[in-house]
TIMIKE-262778 format. One record per residue (C-alpha): residue number from 1; residue in one letter; y negated, x, z negated. Coordinates in nm, 3 decimals. Example, Ala and Ser with C-alpha at 12.3 -4.5 7.8 and 13.67 -1.06 7.14 Angstrom:
<sefis>
seq=1, type=a, c2=0.450, c1=1.230, c3=-0.780
seq=2, type=s, c2=0.106, c1=1.367, c3=-0.714
</sefis>
This chain:
<sefis>
seq=1, type=m, c2=0.062, c1=0.335, c3=1.536
seq=2, type=v, c2=-0.039, c1=0.334, c3=1.172
seq=3, type=k, c2=0.165, c1=0.110, c3=0.945
seq=4, type=v, c2=0.072, c1=0.042, c3=0.583
seq=5, type=v, c2=0.286, c1=-0.155, c3=0.339
seq=6, type=y, c2=0.133, c1=-0.272, c3=0.012
seq=7, type=v, c2=0.409, c1=-0.316, c3=-0.248
seq=8, type=y, c2=0.310, c1=-0.538, c3=-0.538
seq=9, type=g, c2=0.464, c1=-0.714, c3=-0.836
seq=10, type=r, c2=0.424, c1=-1.084, c3=-0.903
seq=11, type=h, c2=0.347, c1=-1.022, c3=-1.269
seq=12, type=c, c2=0.141, c1=-0.707, c3=-1.219
seq=13, type=g, c2=-0.220, c1=-0.747, c3=-1.327
seq=14, type=i, c2=-0.333, c1=-0.427, c3=-1.158
seq=15, type=c, c2=-0.172, c1=-0.549, c3=-0.836
seq=16, type=e, c2=-0.408, c1=-0.845, c3=-0.839
seq=17, type=i, c2=-0.704, c1=-0.608, c3=-0.859
seq=18, type=v, c2=-0.567, c1=-0.399, c3=-0.572
seq=19, type=r, c2=-0.504, c1=-0.715, c3=-0.365
seq=20, type=s, c2=-0.875, c1=-0.730, c3=-0.278
seq=21, type=t, c2=-0.857, c1=-0.379, c3=-0.133
seq=22, type=y, c2=-0.549, c1=-0.481, c3=0.068
seq=23, type=n, c2=-0.735, c1=-0.784, c3=0.208
seq=24, type=k, c2=-1.040, c1=-0.575, c3=0.297
seq=25, type=l, c2=-0.820, c1=-0.311, c3=0.461
seq=26, type=k, c2=-0.661, c1=-0.578, c3=0.682
seq=27, type=e, c2=-1.007, c1=-0.699, c3=0.787
seq=28, type=e, c2=-1.143, c1=-0.349, c3=0.846
seq=29, type=k, c2=-0.844, c1=-0.217, c3=1.045
seq=30, type=p, c2=-0.701, c1=-0.502, c3=1.258
seq=31, type=d, c2=-0.539, c1=-0.246, c3=1.490
seq=32, type=w, c2=-0.316, c1=-0.116, c3=1.209
seq=33, type=d, c2=0.010, c1=-0.285, c3=1.113
seq=34, type=i, c2=-0.071, c1=-0.381, c3=0.752
seq=35, type=t, c2=0.161, c1=-0.597, c3=0.548
seq=36, type=d, c2=0.255, c1=-0.665, c3=0.189
seq=37, type=l, c2=0.592, c1=-0.671, c3=0.017
seq=38, type=e, c2=0.666, c1=-0.843, c3=-0.313
seq=39, type=a, c2=0.885, c1=-0.606, c3=-0.516
seq=40, type=e, c2=1.104, c1=-0.842, c3=-0.718
seq=41, type=s, c2=1.210, c1=-1.047, c3=-0.413
seq=42, type=n, c2=1.284, c1=-0.738, c3=-0.204
seq=43, type=k, c2=1.479, c1=-0.520, c3=-0.446
seq=44, type=a, c2=1.705, c1=-0.364, c3=-0.180
seq=45, type=t, c2=1.408, c1=-0.253, c3=0.030
seq=46, type=i, c2=1.223, c1=-0.125, c3=-0.275
seq=47, type=d, c2=1.529, c1=0.076, c3=-0.381
seq=48, type=q, c2=1.570, c1=0.213, c3=-0.029
seq=49, type=y, c2=1.220, c1=0.361, c3=-0.042
seq=50, type=n, c2=1.245, c1=0.470, c3=-0.407
seq=51, type=v, c2=0.945, c1=0.267, c3=-0.520
seq=52, type=e, c2=0.927, c1=0.312, c3=-0.895
seq=53, type=a, c2=0.599, c1=0.139, c3=-0.978
seq=54, type=t, c2=0.365, c1=-0.127, c3=-0.849
seq=55, type=p, c2=0.124, c1=-0.125, c3=-0.688
seq=56, type=t, c2=0.236, c1=0.124, c3=-0.426
seq=57, type=w, c2=0.110, c1=0.195, c3=-0.074
seq=58, type=l, c2=0.370, c1=0.312, c3=0.180
seq=59, type=i, c2=0.214, c1=0.482, c3=0.483
seq=60, type=y, c2=0.400, c1=0.525, c3=0.810
seq=61, type=k, c2=0.325, c1=0.718, c3=1.126
seq=62, type=e, c2=0.531, c1=0.620, c3=1.430
seq=63, type=n, c2=0.764, c1=0.421, c3=1.201
seq=64, type=i, c2=0.840, c1=0.721, c3=0.980
seq=65, type=l, c2=0.744, c1=0.702, c3=0.613
seq=66, type=t, c2=0.500, c1=0.988, c3=0.573
seq=67, type=a, c2=0.341, c1=0.917, c3=0.235
seq=68, type=r, c2=0.348, c1=0.694, c3=-0.069
seq=69, type=d, c2=0.079, c1=0.632, c3=-0.324
seq=70, type=e, c2=0.207, c1=0.495, c3=-0.655
seq=71, type=y, c2=-0.053, c1=0.404, c3=-0.910
seq=72, type=k, c2=0.164, c1=0.399, c3=-1.223
seq=73, type=g, c2=-0.096, c1=0.215, c3=-1.427
seq=74, type=m, c2=-0.419, c1=0.349, c3=-1.276
seq=75, type=i, c2=-0.684, c1=0.090, c3=-1.196
seq=76, type=e, c2=-0.771, c1=0.069, c3=-0.827
seq=77, type=g, c2=-1.129, c1=-0.039, c3=-0.877
seq=78, type=s, c2=-1.259, c1=0.318, c3=-0.874
seq=79, type=r, c2=-1.123, c1=0.384, c3=-0.526
seq=80, type=r, c2=-1.354, c1=0.279, c3=-0.244
seq=81, type=l, c2=-1.215, c1=0.121, c3=0.072
seq=82, type=k, c2=-1.362, c1=0.388, c3=0.298
seq=83, type=d, c2=-1.191, c1=0.657, c3=0.090
seq=84, type=l, c2=-0.857, c1=0.479, c3=0.125
seq=85, type=i, c2=-0.906, c1=0.446, c3=0.503
seq=86, type=s, c2=-0.993, c1=0.816, c3=0.529
seq=87, type=e, c2=-0.684, c1=0.915, c3=0.332
seq=88, type=i, c2=-0.457, c1=0.698, c3=0.547
seq=89, type=e, c2=-0.612, c1=0.828, c3=0.870
seq=90, type=e, c2=-0.561, c1=1.186, c3=0.750
seq=91, type=i, c2=-0.196, c1=1.118, c3=0.665
seq=92, type=a, c2=-0.101, c1=0.903, c3=0.962
seq=93, type=g, c2=-0.364, c1=1.024, c3=1.205
</sefis>
């Protein structure tokens, strides 16, 4: 089972841009467990997974964190949805 967690910040402008990719990913892959997590309200969880920046994608395979993708200021718009899906499938297979 593939699980993807989208970590975002309430006051993060880039996170709002990435939100559209998150929504499209949920539509495209209904068989994946895809959820979002607001960073400021979930500080303990964020600290547990060492998330240092938002937006961040956490990718799990069989409930084990296998990859993280922190943007650290990069704009998501250049990344196509099919590329993101391919990357996640390669990681979590």
